C-alpha positions in Angstrom: -171.8 1.7 25.0 -172.6 3.1 28.7 -170.8 6.1 28.9 -168.8 7.3 32.7 -167.1 10.5 31.5 -163.6 10.8 33.1 -162.8 14.3 34.2 -159.9 15.9 31.5 -159.7 18.8 29.3 -156.7 20.5 30.8 -153.3 18.8 29.7 -151.2 17.7 32.6 -148.3 15.6 33.0 -145.4 14.5 36.2 -147.1 11.9 38.2 -145.0 10.2 39.4 -142.0 10.9 36.5 -140.5 8.1 34.4 -137.2 6.3 33.1 -134.0 7.4 31.8 -131.9 7.1 28.7 -128.8 5.2 26.6 -125.0 6.2 24.9 -125.2 4.7 21.7 -122.8 7.4 20.8 -121.1 9.7 23.2 -120.9 12.9 21.9 -122.9 12.4 19.0 -127.4 12.9 18.7 -128.4 9.1 19.1 -131.3 11.4 16.7 -130.8 9.6 13.0 -132.5 10.0 9.8 -133.1 8.0 6.9 -135.3 4.5 6.7 -133.9 1.3 7.2 -135.7 -1.9 7.5 -134.0 -3.4 10.2 -134.3 -0.4 12.6 -130.0 0.6 12.8 -131.9 3.8 11.8 -133.9 6.2 13.7 -133.1 5.8 17.2 -134.3 7.5 19.9 -132.6 7.3 23.7 -135.2 9.1 26.7 -134.0 9.8 30.3 -136.7 10.4 32.9 -136.6 10.1 36.8 -137.3 6.9 38.0 -135.7 2.9 36.7 -137.2 0.2 35.7 -136.8 -2.6 38.2 -138.9 -5.0 36.8 -141.2 -5.3 33.7 -143.4 -7.9 35.7 -146.9 -4.9 35.9 -148.7 -7.3 37.6 -146.0 -8.0 41.0 -145.1 -5.6 43.2 -143.0 -2.8 41.3 -146.7 -2.5 39.0 -147.8 0.7 40.4 -144.0 1.8 40.0 -143.6 5.0 37.0 -140.1 3.0 36.0 -142.8 -0.1 35.1 -145.8 1.6 34.2 -143.4 3.2 31.2 -142.3 0.1 30.3 -145.6 -1.6 30.3 -147.6 0.7 28.2 -144.9 0.6 25.5 -144.4 -3.7 25.9 -148.4 -5.1 25.9 -151.9 -3.8 26.0 -154.5 -2.8 28.0 -158.2 -3.4 27.6 -158.7 0.9 28.0 -156.3 3.4 28.0 -156.1 7.3 29.4 -155.4 10.1 26.7 -154.1 12.9 28.0 -157.3 14.8 29.1 -158.4 11.8 30.8 -160.7 10.4 28.6 -161.1 6.9 28.3 -160.8 5.4 24.5 -160.2 1.4 24.0 -156.6 -0.5 23.5 -158.3 -4.0 23.6 -161.1 -4.0 24.5 -163.8 -2.1 21.6 -166.3 -1.6 23.8 -167.8 -1.6 27.0 -170.9 -1.7 29.1 -172.7 -1.3 32.6 -175.8 -3.1 34.0 -177.9 -0.7 35.9 -176.1 -0.5 39.0 -172.2 -0.9 37.6 -171.1 -4.0 38.8 -170.6 -5.6 36.3 -169.1 -4.4 33.7 -168.7 -6.4 29.5 -165.8 -5.6 27.2 -165.7 -6.5 24.2 -162.4 -7.3 22.6 -160.9 -6.6 18.8 -160.6 -9.7 16.8 -157.3 -8.8 15.4 -155.0 -8.1 18.0 -151.8 -10.6 18.8 -149.1 -11.2 20.8 -145.3 -10.5 19.4 -145.0 -14.2 18.8 -148.3 -14.1 16.4 -150.9 -16.0 18.7 -153.9 -13.7 19.2 -155.0 -12.0 22.1 -158.5 -13.8 23.5 -160.4 -13.6 26.3 -158.3 -16.4 28.2 -155.5 -13.9 28.0 -156.8 -11.5 29.7 -159.4 -13.7 32.1 -155.6 -14.9 33.4 -153.9 -11.6 33.7 -156.6 -11.0 35.6 -155.9 -13.6 38.2 -152.5 -14.1 38.2 -152.7 -10.0 39.0 -154.9 -10.7 42.1 -152.6 -14.1 43.7 -150.0 -11.6 43.5 -151.5 -9.2 45.3 -149.2 -5.7 43.5 -150.4 -2.8 43.3 -153.0 -2.5 40.8 -154.9 -5.7 42.7 -156.0 -3.0 45.6 -158.7 -1.7 42.5 -160.5 -4.8 42.5 -160.6 -6.5 46.3 -163.4 -9.7 46.1 -164.0 -8.8 42.2 -164.4 -11.7 40.2 -163.4 -11.9 35.7 -164.9 -14.2 33.3 -164.5 -14.9 30.4 -168.2 -15.5 28.2 -166.3 -15.6 24.9 -163.3 -15.6 22.9 -163.7 -12.0 23.2 -166.2 -10.8 25.4 -164.7 -10.8 29.3 -167.0 -9.6 32.2 -166.0 -8.9 35.2 -167.6 -8.2 38.6 -167.9 -5.8 41.6 -169.2 -6.6 45.3 -170.9 -3.2 44.8 -171.3 -0.8 42.0 -168.4 0.8 41.1 -168.6 3.2 38.0 -164.4 3.6 38.2 -164.0 -0.2 36.7 -162.8 0.9 33.5 -160.2 3.7 34.4 -158.9 1.6 36.7 -158.6 -1.0 33.9 -156.0 1.5 32.7 -154.1 -0.3 35.5 -154.6 -4.1 34.1 -152.4 -4.9 31.5 -152.5 -8.3 29.9 -150.1 -10.9 29.2 -150.7 -14.4 27.6 -152.8 -16.6 29.2 -149.9 -19.6 30.6 -147.3 -17.1 32.2 -147.7 -18.1 36.3 -147.6 -15.9 38.9 -143.7 -17.2 39.6 -142.9 -17.2 36.3 -139.9 -14.2 36.2 -138.4 -15.6 33.9 -140.6 -14.8 31.1 -140.0 -11.1 32.0 -136.5 -11.9 30.6 -138.0 -10.9 27.2 -141.3 -10.8 27.8 -144.0 -12.1 24.9 -147.4 -9.1 24.6 -148.9 -7.2 22.2 -148.1 -3.6 22.9 -146.2 -1.4 20.3 -143.3 -2.1 21.1 -140.8 -5.3 21.6 -138.1 -6.1 24.1 -134.4 -6.5 22.5 -132.2 -5.8 25.7 -133.7 -5.3 28.9 -130.9 -5.1 32.7 -133.3 -3.7 36.0 -132.6 -0.4 37.6 -130.4 0.5 34.0 -131.5 -0.1 30.5 -134.5 -1.1 28.5 -133.4 -1.1 24.5 -137.2 -1.4 23.2 -137.8 -2.1 19.3 -141.1 -1.8 16.7 -143.5 -5.6 17.3 -143.9 -6.8 13.7 -146.8 -7.9 14.9 -148.5 -4.6 16.5 -151.9 -4.8 15.5 -151.8 -1.0 15.8 -150.0 1.1 13.7 -146.8 0.0 13.3 -144.3 3.0 15.4 -141.7 4.4 12.9 -138.5 4.3 15.3 -136.2 2.1 14.7 -135.4 1.4 18.2 -136.3 3.0 21.6 -133.6 3.0 23.9 -134.7 3.7 27.9 -131.4 3.8 30.5 -131.2 5.1 34.4 -128.6 8.4 34.5 -129.3 8.5 38.2 -127.5 12.1 38.3 -129.6 15.2 37.3 -125.7 16.7 36.1 -125.6 13.8 33.6 -128.8 13.5 32.4 -128.8 16.3 31.3 -125.2 16.6 30.0 -126.0 14.2 28.1 -129.2 15.8 26.7 -127.4 18.6 25.8 -124.4 16.2 23.5 -127.3 14.5 21.9 -127.2 11.4 23.6 -129.5 11.9 24.8 -132.9 13.0 23.1 -136.2 13.3 25.9 -135.9 14.5 29.0 -138.5 14.5 31.7 -138.8 15.6 35.6 -136.5 18.1 35.1 -135.4 21.0 38.1 -137.0 24.4 38.0 -133.4 26.0 38.4 -132.0 23.8 34.8 -134.9 25.4 32.8 -133.9 28.6 32.0 -130.3 27.5 30.3 -132.5 24.7 28.5 -134.5 26.8 26.7 -131.7 28.2 26.1 -130.8 26.2 23.5 -132.4 26.4 19.9 -131.8 22.7 19.3 -134.1 22.5 22.3 -137.9 22.0 23.1 -139.0 22.8 26.6 -142.4 22.2 28.1 -143.8 22.6 31.1 -147.4 20.9 32.1 -149.8 19.8 35.3 -149.7 16.5 36.0 -151.9 14.5 38.3 -149.5 14.0 41.0 -148.8 15.8 44.4 -146.5 15.5 47.0 -147.5 13.5 49.4 -145.8 12.7 52.5 -148.2 10.3 54.6 -147.5 9.7 58.3 -147.6 6.1 59.7 -150.6 6.5 62.3 -149.3 2.9 63.4 -147.0 4.1 65.5 -147.0 5.9 69.2 -145.5 9.2 68.1 -148.1 9.3 65.5 -151.0 8.3 66.5 -152.8 11.2 67.8 -154.2 12.8 64.8 -153.6 16.2 66.9 -149.8 15.4 66.0 -149.4 15.2 62.4 -150.9 18.4 62.1 -148.0 20.0 64.1 -145.5 18.5 62.2 -147.5 19.3 58.9 -148.0 23.1 61.0 -144.2 23.1 61.5 -143.0 23.9 57.7 -142.8 26.0 55.3 -144.1 24.8 52.0 -145.1 27.7 50.6 -141.2 29.1 50.7 -140.0 25.5 50.4 -141.8 25.8 46.9 -141.0 29.0 45.8 -137.5 28.8 46.5 -137.5 24.9 45.0 -140.2 24.9 41.9 -141.2 28.0 40.9 -142.4 26.8 37.6 -143.2 23.8 38.0 -145.0 23.5 41.6 -147.7 24.9 43.5 -149.1 24.8 47.1 -151.9 21.7 47.2 -154.9 21.6 48.0 -156.2 18.2 48.4 -154.8 15.6 48.4 -155.7 14.6 45.0 -154.7 16.9 41.9 -157.3 19.7 40.6 -157.3 17.8 37.0 -159.1 14.4 38.8 -162.3 13.3 39.6 -162.8 13.7 43.0 -161.1 17.0 43.9 -161.9 19.0 46.1 -159.8 22.1 48.3 -160.0 22.6 51.3 -159.0 25.0 53.6 -155.1 25.3 53.9 -152.3 24.8 56.4 -151.2 27.8 57.6 -147.2 27.8 58.6 -147.2 28.1 62.8 -143.4 26.4 64.0 -144.8 28.6 67.7 -148.3 26.7 67.3 -146.7 23.3 66.3 -144.6 23.0 69.0 -146.9 24.3 71.9 -148.9 21.5 70.1 -147.0 19.0 70.2 -145.8 19.8 73.8 -149.6 19.4 74.9 -150.0 15.9 73.0 -147.0 14.7 75.1 -145.1 14.1 72.0 -141.7 12.2 72.3 -138.9 14.9 71.3 -136.0 12.2 71.7 -137.6 10.7 68.7 -136.2 10.0 65.5 -139.1 10.5 62.9 -138.0 8.1 59.7 -138.3 9.8 57.2 -138.0 7.6 53.4 -137.7 9.0 50.6 -136.1 7.0 46.7 -134.3 9.0 43.6 -132.2 12.1 44.0 -133.9 15.1 42.7 -136.4 15.0 46.4 -132.9 15.5 48.3 -133.1 19.2 48.2 -136.6 19.3 49.4 -136.8 16.8 52.0 -133.7 18.6 53.4 -136.0 21.3 53.4 -138.3 19.8 55.2 -136.4 17.9 58.3 -134.3 21.4 58.1 -138.1 23.4 59.3 -138.8 20.3 61.7 -135.3 20.8 63.1 -136.1 24.0 63.9 -139.3 22.9 66.8 -137.0 20.3 68.4 -138.3 16.8 66.2 -135.4 15.3 64.6 -135.8 13.4 61.2 -133.9 10.5 59.9 -134.0 11.4 55.8 -133.0 7.6 54.1 -133.1 7.0 51.0 -134.0 4.2 49.4 -133.1 2.2 46.4 -136.9 2.2 44.5 -137.1 -1.9 45.6 -136.0 -1.5 48.5 -138.5 2.1 49.2 -142.0 -0.1 47.5 -141.0 -3.2 50.5 -139.9 -0.8 52.6 -143.4 1.4 51.8 -145.8 -1.4 52.0 -144.3 -3.3 55.3 -145.0 -0.2 57.1 -141.0 0.2 58.1 -141.4 4.1 58.1 -142.8 7.3 60.2 -143.8 9.3 57.7 -143.3 8.8 53.4 -142.5 10.4 51.1 -143.9 10.1 47.7 -145.0 12.1 44.5 -148.4 10.2 44.1 -150.4 10.2 40.6 -154.0 9.5 39.6 -152.9 7.7 35.7 -156.7 7.5 35.6 -157.8 10.8 36.9 -160.2 9.4 38.9 -160.0 9.6 43.0 -160.9 6.1 43.3 -158.0 4.5 42.9 -156.3 6.8 44.4 -158.5 7.8 47.9 -160.6 4.6 46.6 -158.0 2.4 46.8 -155.0 4.2 49.6 -157.0 4.9 52.7 -159.3 2.5 53.1 -159.2 0.6 57.0 -158.5 -2.5 54.2 -156.1 -0.8 52.3 -153.3 -0.8 55.2 -150.9 1.6 53.6 -150.4 4.1 56.6 -151.9 2.7 59.7 -154.5 4.9 59.2 -158.2 3.9 59.9 -161.5 5.5 60.0 -165.3 3.4 59.3 -166.8 6.9 58.2 -164.4 7.5 55.5 -164.3 3.6 54.2 -168.2 4.5 53.8 -167.2 8.0 52.5 -165.0 6.0 49.7 -167.1 2.7 49.3 -170.3 5.6 48.7 -168.4 7.4 46.1 -167.0 4.7 43.7 -170.8 2.5 44.0 -172.1 6.2 42.1 -173.0 6.2 39.2 -173.6 10.1 39.4 -170.3 11.7 38.7 -171.6 15.0 40.8 -172.4 12.7 43.8 -169.4 11.2 43.2 -167.1 14.4 43.2 -168.9 15.4 46.4 -168.6 12.3 48.6 -164.8 11.9 47.5 -164.6 15.7 48.4 -166.3 15.1 52.2 -163.7 12.3 52.5 -160.4 14.3 51.1 -161.7 16.8 54.1 -161.7 14.4 56.6 -157.8 12.7 55.3 -156.8 16.5 55.0 -158.1 17.3 59.0 -156.9 14.5 60.6 -153.2 14.9 58.6 -152.8 11.7 57.7 -150.1 12.5 56.0 -148.7 16.4 54.6 -150.2 17.2 50.4 -147.6 20.4 49.8 -147.5 21.0 46.6 -149.2 19.9 42.9 -147.0 18.6 40.1 -145.4 19.8 36.9 -143.8 17.9 34.8 -140.7 19.7 33.1 -139.8 18.0 29.6 -137.2 18.9 27.4 -136.8 17.2 23.6 -134.4 17.1 20.3 -136.5 19.4 17.8 -136.3 17.6 15.4 -138.6 14.1 16.9 -142.6 15.2 15.7 -145.2 13.7 17.2 -144.3 13.8 20.7 -146.5 15.0 23.3 -145.5 16.1 27.0 -147.7 13.2 29.3 -149.2 14.1 32.1 -148.1 11.4 34.2 -144.7 11.4 33.3 -145.0 8.3 30.5 -144.4 9.2 27.4 -146.1 7.5 24.3 -142.8 7.1 21.8 -144.6 4.8 19.2 -146.6 7.7 17.8 -143.0 9.6 17.5 -140.9 9.9 14.1 -137.9 11.9 13.7 -137.8 14.5 10.8 -133.5 15.4 10.8 -130.5 15.1 11.9 
């Protein structure tokens, strides 16, 4: 098997964080010991920060943290990243590239079945790939003009229009479902058939997902009888549920809440770095933001260093690149110093229209203080901001339609490879932020096609320099994620992208 190493080495975390929690018995812990063959005991309730709006991993919500979190529990991938960023097989037991990495052959395991007992075949893999491409969701952007074919019942070949050493890592965002599920089939996802460690018992979009072990799972069966994930939007309610025992695991905890939780003897609290960076794209297709000098001046106007120290002293550090340090392709850039007087002067020199109110869109209440701080700093130099907090589904729809001037998101790189971040989101063809530069396109294409890791890092570094210099966005903060969980849980590992795996967790006490 040809090996292209994916960078790792240190623990990571919070991409965008994940989902939420469920209430079983108010005031009573949902962690109940004992052996119950029907799964009535050993129930766990979890709460992150993002709702699960869809279970379809191929559609418009496919790249959202909630959908990714559900996808890894219900479905299988060909390969998946380990906590250190290296790759391991899931449905694929081996993979190899041709000489220039433009063609990859993956051999499937023969014992994998769906939850209805039917075997997972190469036809299912190919059909899933075609469905993902037909729906043209966010993850399809990793495979422009790529094709996949089945060469046997247990082998698939993916061909790229140019060499692509990052294909195995990109496949970590590709989920396999039965071949007969059509692109417009939404009913299937009410209670989907998958080959992951769990199946769906109940699901209410945006509210709750209840999972039980998949009896047909080809791997080691999950020890928990039930995992409930429910959206609790308000932070105070989420943390209260953790303290009372209604919730067993919470992540994405704000810094100011950590000291109190660390004083709770029944809880384990841990903060780990992640693959995520606070990312604030400018819509370069709008007249007011088309000039890189304007975008750079707006960045210069915000005192991100002070904001981070005040709001995220434990989980945030000032970012030095568009991707996090643990990502292959990270290259540190020169900091953008805070200078409001110079920023205001630059905007006036560029003819910026100060009467224009910038639409700054974001999702999730936890980011309100950060957004308010940014808006306040911009107001100090006369720039008006309309902070628009949107529901996740609306946010995603408007993001893709460029219905914003500044877009905030906690952007992770769950593949640990800049190909699925820089290479997917910053090309002219991507049309994700209104920015287009042919030189950048060439660097990203060259980086994606090289099989030499050192060369790829160098090329992504040059690409990052352009993105940083032209202020395609502001990149304020490299993110850490704080987890807190009931000490009775054994085998729980804080995940680098806010996507914890509960299939390996068991309960050792009440």
